[in-house]
N, CA, C and O atoms as a GROMACS GRO file, in nm:
protein
  356
    1MET      N    1   0.086  -0.119  -0.004
    1MET     CA    2   0.000   0.002  -0.007
    1MET      C    3   0.093   0.131  -0.006
    1MET      O    4   0.195   0.138   0.063
    2THR      N    5   0.053   0.220  -0.079
    2THR     CA    6   0.132   0.350  -0.085
    2THR      C    7   0.100   0.440   0.027
    2THR      O    8  -0.005   0.430   0.089
    3PRO      N    9   0.199   0.536   0.055
    3PRO     CA   10   0.175   0.622   0.164
    3PRO      C   11   0.032   0.704   0.138
    3PRO      O   12  -0.043   0.736   0.231
    4GLU      N   13   0.007   0.731   0.010
    4GLU     CA   14  -0.112   0.810  -0.008
    4GLU      C   15  -0.237   0.718   0.017
    4GLU      O   16  -0.338   0.771   0.063
    5GLN      N   17  -0.235   0.596  -0.007
    5GLN     CA   18  -0.352   0.509   0.025
    5GLN      C   19  -0.365   0.485   0.179
    5GLN      O   20  -0.476   0.466   0.230
    6LEU      N   21  -0.247   0.486   0.255
    6LEU     CA   22  -0.248   0.479   0.391
    6LEU      C   23  -0.317   0.597   0.447
    6LEU      O   24  -0.409   0.587   0.528
    7ALA      N   25  -0.264   0.720   0.399
    7ALA     CA   26  -0.326   0.844   0.440
    7ALA      C   27  -0.482   0.858   0.428
    7ALA      O   28  -0.556   0.903   0.516
    8MET      N   29  -0.522   0.811   0.304
    8MET     CA   30  -0.671   0.814   0.278
    8MET      C   31  -0.751   0.726   0.368
    8MET      O   32  -0.868   0.753   0.398
    9ASN      N   33  -0.684   0.616   0.412
    9ASN     CA   34  -0.755   0.518   0.509
    9ASN      C   35  -0.742   0.548   0.652
    9ASN      O   36  -0.804   0.483   0.736
   10HIS      N   37  -0.657   0.654   0.685
   10HIS     CA   38  -0.644   0.685   0.819
   10HIS      C   39  -0.752   0.787   0.859
   10HIS      O   40  -0.773   0.896   0.805
   11VAL      N   41  -0.822   0.726   0.971
   11VAL     CA   42  -0.935   0.816   1.044
   11VAL      C   43  -0.871   0.868   1.164
   11VAL      O   44  -0.825   0.793   1.250
   12PRO      N   45  -0.866   1.005   1.173
   12PRO     CA   46  -0.802   1.074   1.276
   12PRO      C   47  -0.904   1.063   1.417
   12PRO      O   48  -1.027   1.079   1.415
   13ALA      N   49  -0.825   1.033   1.534
   13ALA     CA   50  -0.899   1.015   1.650
   13ALA      C   51  -0.974   1.160   1.692
   13ALA      O   52  -0.928   1.271   1.669
   14GLU      N   53  -1.088   1.133   1.753
   14GLU     CA   54  -1.175   1.240   1.792
   14GLU      C   55  -1.101   1.310   1.895
   14GLU      O   56  -1.035   1.251   1.981
   15ALA      N   57  -1.113   1.450   1.887
   15ALA     CA   58  -1.050   1.524   1.987
   15ALA      C   59  -1.115   1.514   2.130
   15ALA      O   60  -1.238   1.503   2.138
   16PRO      N   61  -1.049   1.516   2.225
   16PRO     CA   62  -1.122   1.509   2.375
   16PRO      C   63  -1.214   1.612   2.381
   16PRO      O   64  -1.199   1.722   2.327
   17SER      N   65  -1.311   1.576   2.450
   17SER     CA   66  -1.415   1.679   2.487
   17SER      C   67  -1.466   1.660   2.644
   17SER      O   68  -1.443   1.557   2.709
   18TRP      N   69  -1.531   1.763   2.691
   18TRP     CA   70  -1.564   1.753   2.822
   18TRP      C   71  -1.674   1.644   2.842
   18TRP      O   72  -1.767   1.631   2.763
   19VAL      N   73  -1.656   1.567   2.956
   19VAL     CA   74  -1.768   1.474   2.992
   19VAL      C   75  -1.808   1.499   3.134
   19VAL      O   76  -1.727   1.534   3.220
   20GLU      N   77  -1.936   1.481   3.157
   20GLU     CA   78  -1.995   1.494   3.276
   20GLU      C   79  -1.976   1.373   3.374
   20GLU      O   80  -1.979   1.259   3.328
   21GLY      N   81  -1.958   1.392   3.504
   21GLY     CA   82  -1.947   1.281   3.594
   21GLY      C   83  -1.966   1.325   3.736
   21GLY      O   84  -1.981   1.441   3.772
   22GLU      N   85  -1.963   1.209   3.819
   22GLU     CA   86  -1.986   1.223   3.972
   22GLU      C   87  -1.879   1.150   4.032
   22GLU      O   88  -1.849   1.037   3.993
   23VAL      N   89  -1.813   1.213   4.134
   23VAL     CA   90  -1.709   1.151   4.212
   23VAL      C   91  -1.772   1.042   4.297
   23VAL      O   92  -1.865   1.069   4.373
   24ARG      N   93  -1.721   0.916   4.286
   24ARG     CA   94  -1.773   0.809   4.369
   24ARG      C   95  -1.660   0.762   4.469
   24ARG      O   96  -1.692   0.708   4.575
   25ARG      N   97  -1.537   0.781   4.436
   25ARG     CA   98  -1.426   0.751   4.537
   25ARG      C   99  -1.302   0.828   4.497
   25ARG      O  100  -1.282   0.855   4.378
   26ILE      N  101  -1.210   0.868   4.602
   26ILE     CA  102  -1.097   0.943   4.584
   26ILE      C  103  -0.985   0.864   4.658
   26ILE      O  104  -0.998   0.834   4.777
   27ASP      N  105  -0.881   0.832   4.590
   27ASP     CA  106  -0.760   0.782   4.629
   27ASP      C  107  -0.636   0.879   4.582
   27ASP      O  108  -0.565   0.865   4.483
   28ALA      N  109  -0.630   0.973   4.674
   28ALA     CA  110  -0.528   1.090   4.637
   28ALA      C  111  -0.394   1.030   4.636
   28ALA      O  112  -0.313   1.063   4.549
   29ASP      N  113  -0.362   0.938   4.736
   29ASP     CA  114  -0.215   0.892   4.759
   29ASP      C  115  -0.185   0.822   4.611
   29ASP      O  116  -0.084   0.854   4.548
   30ALA      N  117  -0.267   0.737   4.565
   30ALA     CA  118  -0.240   0.666   4.448
   30ALA      C  119  -0.274   0.739   4.320
   30ALA      O  120  -0.257   0.682   4.212
   31ARG      N  121  -0.322   0.870   4.326
   31ARG     CA  122  -0.377   0.949   4.209
   31ARG      C  123  -0.483   0.871   4.124
   31ARG      O  124  -0.472   0.863   4.002
   32LYS      N  125  -0.583   0.815   4.194
   32LYS     CA  126  -0.688   0.751   4.132
   32LYS      C  127  -0.812   0.803   4.176
   32LYS      O  128  -0.828   0.829   4.295
   33LEU      N  129  -0.911   0.824   4.084
   33LEU     CA  130  -1.039   0.869   4.098
   33LEU      C  131  -1.153   0.795   4.046
   33LEU      O  132  -1.160   0.782   3.924
   34THR      N  133  -1.240   0.746   4.119
   34THR     CA  134  -1.365   0.670   4.067
   34THR      C  135  -1.469   0.764   4.030
   34THR      O  136  -1.510   0.849   4.109
   35LEU      N  137  -1.520   0.746   3.896
   35LEU     CA  138  -1.617   0.844   3.857
   35LEU      C  139  -1.736   0.763   3.808
   35LEU      O  140  -1.710   0.653   3.760
   36ARG      N  141  -1.855   0.801   3.812
   36ARG     CA  142  -1.959   0.765   3.734
   36ARG      C  143  -1.978   0.861   3.619
   36ARG      O  144  -2.005   0.978   3.646
   37HIS      N  145  -1.968   0.824   3.502
   37HIS     CA  146  -1.961   0.920   3.389
   37HIS      C  147  -2.042   0.886   3.272
   37HIS      O  148  -2.081   0.770   3.254
   38GLY      N  149  -2.069   0.983   3.190
   38GLY     CA  150  -2.141   0.975   3.068
   38GLY      C  151  -2.047   0.916   2.952
   38GLY      O  152  -1.935   0.874   2.983
   39GLU      N  153  -2.088   0.913   2.825
   39GLU     CA  154  -2.006   0.868   2.727
   39GLU      C  155  -1.877   0.947   2.708
   39GLU      O  156  -1.877   1.069   2.728
   40ILE      N  157  -1.764   0.880   2.669
   40ILE     CA  158  -1.644   0.946   2.654
   40ILE      C  159  -1.613   0.915   2.499
   40ILE      O  160  -1.548   0.815   2.468
   41ARG      N  161  -1.660   1.002   2.409
   41ARG     CA  162  -1.663   0.986   2.270
   41ARG      C  163  -1.523   0.956   2.214
   41ARG      O  164  -1.499   0.861   2.140
   42ASN      N  165  -1.431   1.049   2.257
   42ASN     CA  166  -1.284   1.029   2.196
   42ASN      C  167  -1.224   0.878   2.222
   42ASN      O  168  -1.140   0.828   2.148
   43LEU      N  169  -1.273   0.821   2.327
   43LEU     CA  170  -1.233   0.685   2.359
   43LEU      C  171  -1.332   0.574   2.327
   43LEU      O  172  -1.312   0.457   2.358
   44ASP      N  173  -1.443   0.619   2.260
   44ASP     CA  174  -1.544   0.528   2.215
   44ASP      C  175  -1.589   0.421   2.332
   44ASP      O  176  -1.592   0.298   2.327
   45MET      N  177  -1.625   0.513   2.443
   45MET     CA  178  -1.646   0.452   2.576
   45MET      C  179  -1.778   0.484   2.612
   45MET      O  180  -1.803   0.604   2.618
   46PRO      N  181  -1.879   0.394   2.642
   46PRO     CA  182  -2.006   0.428   2.687
   46PRO      C  183  -2.004   0.474   2.831
   46PRO      O  184  -1.901   0.448   2.894
   47GLY      N  185  -2.109   0.542   2.897
   47GLY     CA  186  -2.108   0.572   3.024
   47GLY      C  187  -2.096   0.454   3.120
   47GLY      O  188  -2.140   0.345   3.084
   48MET      N  189  -2.042   0.469   3.235
   48MET     CA  190  -2.020   0.380   3.333
   48MET      C  191  -1.956   0.424   3.461
   48MET      O  192  -1.922   0.542   3.473
   49THR      N  193  -1.938   0.340   3.553
   49THR     CA  194  -1.851   0.378   3.661
   49THR      C  195  -1.720   0.312   3.653
   49THR      O  196  -1.716   0.191   3.634
   50MET      N  197  -1.600   0.391   3.669
   50MET     CA  198  -1.482   0.333   3.654
   50MET      C  199  -1.370   0.416   3.731
   50MET      O  200  -1.385   0.530   3.774
   51VAL      N  201  -1.256   0.340   3.741
   51VAL     CA  202  -1.148   0.417   3.806
   51VAL      C  203  -1.057   0.481   3.703
   51VAL      O  204  -1.034   0.418   3.600
   52PHE      N  205  -1.004   0.598   3.722
   52PHE     CA  206  -0.923   0.680   3.629
   52PHE      C  207  -0.770   0.698   3.707
   52PHE      O  208  -0.761   0.730   3.825
   53ARG      N  209  -0.674   0.676   3.634
   53ARG     CA  210  -0.565   0.731   3.683
   53ARG      C  211  -0.550   0.868   3.654
   53ARG      O  212  -0.584   0.904   3.541
   54VAL      N  213  -0.496   0.969   3.753
   54VAL     CA  214  -0.517   1.104   3.735
   54VAL      C  215  -0.377   1.155   3.703
   54VAL      O  216  -0.282   1.123   3.774
   55GLN      N  217  -0.361   1.242   3.586
   55GLN     CA  218  -0.243   1.292   3.547
   55GLN      C  219  -0.184   1.392   3.643
   55GLN      O  220  -0.261   1.470   3.699
   56GLU      N  221  -0.061   1.397   3.668
   56GLU     CA  222   0.021   1.481   3.752
   56GLU      C  223  -0.024   1.616   3.707
   56GLU      O  224  -0.037   1.646   3.588
   57GLY      N  225  -0.048   1.702   3.812
   57GLY     CA  226  -0.087   1.841   3.791
   57GLY      C  227  -0.228   1.875   3.801
   57GLY      O  228  -0.264   1.993   3.808
   58VAL      N  229  -0.324   1.757   3.802
   58VAL     CA  230  -0.465   1.777   3.812
   58VAL      C  231  -0.486   1.763   3.956
   58VAL      O  232  -0.449   1.665   4.021
   59ALA      N  233  -0.557   1.880   4.010
   59ALA     CA  234  -0.564   1.880   4.148
   59ALA      C  235  -0.681   1.793   4.202
   59ALA      O  236  -0.786   1.786   4.139
   60LEU      N  237  -0.662   1.729   4.315
   60LEU     CA  238  -0.770   1.642   4.374
   60LEU      C  239  -0.804   1.687   4.508
   60LEU      O  240  -0.898   1.633   4.566
   61ASP      N  241  -0.731   1.788   4.567
   61ASP     CA  242  -0.755   1.823   4.717
   61ASP      C  243  -0.890   1.883   4.733
   61ASP      O  244  -0.948   1.864   4.840
   62SER      N  245  -0.946   1.951   4.644
   62SER     CA  246  -1.069   2.011   4.679
   62SER      C  247  -1.196   1.912   4.651
   62SER      O  248  -1.309   1.955   4.674
   63LEU      N  249  -1.178   1.798   4.608
   63LEU     CA  250  -1.287   1.709   4.566
   63LEU      C  251  -1.341   1.630   4.694
   63LEU      O  252  -1.272   1.609   4.793
   64LYS      N  253  -1.459   1.595   4.680
   64LYS     CA  254  -1.530   1.506   4.789
   64LYS      C  255  -1.615   1.422   4.700
   64LYS      O  256  -1.642   1.450   4.584
   65VAL      N  257  -1.658   1.310   4.769
   65VAL     CA  258  -1.743   1.204   4.708
   65VAL      C  259  -1.877   1.284   4.694
   65VAL      O  260  -1.912   1.366   4.778
   66GLY      N  261  -1.952   1.255   4.581
   66GLY     CA  262  -2.074   1.317   4.544
   66GLY      C  263  -2.062   1.442   4.459
   66GLY      O  264  -2.162   1.485   4.403
   67ASP      N  265  -1.939   1.504   4.446
   67ASP     CA  266  -1.929   1.611   4.377
   67ASP      C  267  -1.948   1.590   4.212
   67ASP      O  268  -1.894   1.498   4.151
   68LYS      N  269  -2.027   1.684   4.156
   68LYS     CA  270  -2.041   1.679   4.019
   68LYS      C  271  -1.933   1.748   3.943
   68LYS      O  272  -1.904   1.865   3.967
   69VAL      N  273  -1.869   1.674   3.846
   69VAL     CA  274  -1.741   1.730   3.782
   69VAL      C  275  -1.766   1.722   3.631
   69VAL      O  276  -1.861   1.663   3.579
   70ARG      N  277  -1.666   1.790   3.564
   70ARG     CA  278  -1.650   1.782   3.408
   70ARG      C  279  -1.506   1.753   3.394
   70ARG      O  280  -1.421   1.814   3.459
   71PHE      N  281  -1.480   1.660   3.309
   71PHE     CA  282  -1.329   1.608   3.287
   71PHE      C  283  -1.309   1.572   3.136
   71PHE      O  284  -1.398   1.549   3.054
   72MET      N  285  -1.183   1.571   3.116
   72MET     CA  286  -1.125   1.507   2.982
   72MET      C  287  -1.043   1.399   3.015
   72MET      O  288  -0.969   1.400   3.114
   73ALA      N  289  -1.055   1.286   2.921
   73ALA     CA  290  -0.965   1.174   2.945
   73ALA      C  291  -0.901   1.132   2.807
   73ALA      O  292  -0.956   1.158   2.700
   74ALA      N  293  -0.783   1.064   2.818
   74ALA     CA  294  -0.716   1.022   2.690
   74ALA      C  295  -0.661   0.887   2.728
   74ALA      O  296  -0.655   0.848   2.845
   75ASN      N  297  -0.620   0.815   2.618
   75ASN     CA  298  -0.560   0.690   2.625
   75ASN      C  299  -0.408   0.696   2.622
   75ASN      O  300  -0.343   0.737   2.526
   76ASP      N  301  -0.359   0.651   2.736
   76ASP     CA  302  -0.210   0.669   2.747
   76ASP      C  303  -0.148   0.534   2.744
   76ASP      O  304  -0.138   0.480   2.854
   77ASN      N  305  -0.103   0.469   2.639
   77ASN     CA  306  -0.045   0.335   2.625
   77ASN      C  307  -0.153   0.231   2.684
   77ASN      O  308  -0.118   0.142   2.761
   78GLY      N  309  -0.277   0.248   2.646
   78GLY     CA  310  -0.367   0.134   2.688
   78GLY      C  311  -0.442   0.172   2.822
   78GLY      O  312  -0.536   0.102   2.862
   79GLN      N  313  -0.401   0.281   2.887
   79GLN     CA  314  -0.447   0.311   3.014
   79GLN      C  315  -0.536   0.438   2.999
   79GLN      O  316  -0.485   0.533   2.939
   80VAL      N  317  -0.661   0.451   3.046
   80VAL     CA  318  -0.734   0.563   3.049
   80VAL      C  319  -0.693   0.661   3.155
   80VAL      O  320  -0.699   0.631   3.274
   81VAL      N  321  -0.650   0.780   3.113
   81VAL     CA  322  -0.590   0.889   3.209
   81VAL      C  323  -0.684   1.005   3.206
   81VAL      O  324  -0.728   1.042   3.097
   82LEU      N  325  -0.718   1.068   3.319
   82LEU     CA  326  -0.793   1.182   3.343
   82LEU      C  327  -0.683   1.303   3.334
   82LEU      O  328  -0.595   1.322   3.418
   83THR      N  329  -0.705   1.379   3.217
   83THR     CA  330  -0.610   1.480   3.196
   83THR      C  331  -0.649   1.625   3.247
   83THR      O  332  -0.564   1.711   3.271
   84GLN      N  333  -0.787   1.645   3.263
   84GLN     CA  334  -0.833   1.780   3.311
   84GLN      C  335  -0.957   1.748   3.383
   84GLN      O  336  -1.030   1.651   3.362
   85LEU      N  337  -0.973   1.839   3.471
   85LEU     CA  338  -1.083   1.818   3.581
   85LEU      C  339  -1.138   1.958   3.628
   85LEU      O  340  -1.055   2.045   3.652
   86GLN      N  341  -1.262   1.985   3.641
   86GLN     CA  342  -1.328   2.088   3.684
   86GLN      C  343  -1.453   2.068   3.762
   86GLN      O  344  -1.512   1.962   3.740
   87ALA      N  345  -1.508   2.155   3.854
   87ALA     CA  346  -1.632   2.146   3.897
   87ALA      C  347  -1.736   2.166   3.803
   87ALA      O  348  -1.721   2.258   3.722
   88ALA      N  349  -1.853   2.088   3.798
   88ALA     CA  350  -1.958   2.113   3.696
   88ALA      C  351  -2.050   2.223   3.756
   88ALA      O  352  -2.081   2.225   3.875
   89ASN      N  353  -2.089   2.312   3.667
   89ASN     CA  354  -2.167   2.422   3.687
   89ASN      C  355  -2.309   2.386   3.690
   89ASN      O  356  -2.394   2.474   3.707
   0.00000   0.00000   0.00000
C-alpha cells in the first residue's frame, strides 16, 4: 500500500471533549479517582462507573465524594488517564 493510500484510510482520533461525571471514590495517594460518567466519545466508551488514573498536575485536594465534575480523558498506552478536571456548573 502506498503512503497516499494509507493516508486516505487513516481516520483521525476524535479530539477530547468535556464529559460530565460524579465522584464516587478518591484515592489521592495513588492518584486515582472513581467516577460515574457519561459517554467518552474520543475513547469510544459508553457511560459507566470506573477508576481513572489522574495525570500529575490535576488537583484532587478540593474534591469530595458526590461532587459533580466535568473532565477530559485520554488513552495513554492502553490506560485511560484523566487529563483535566473541573467542578460542573
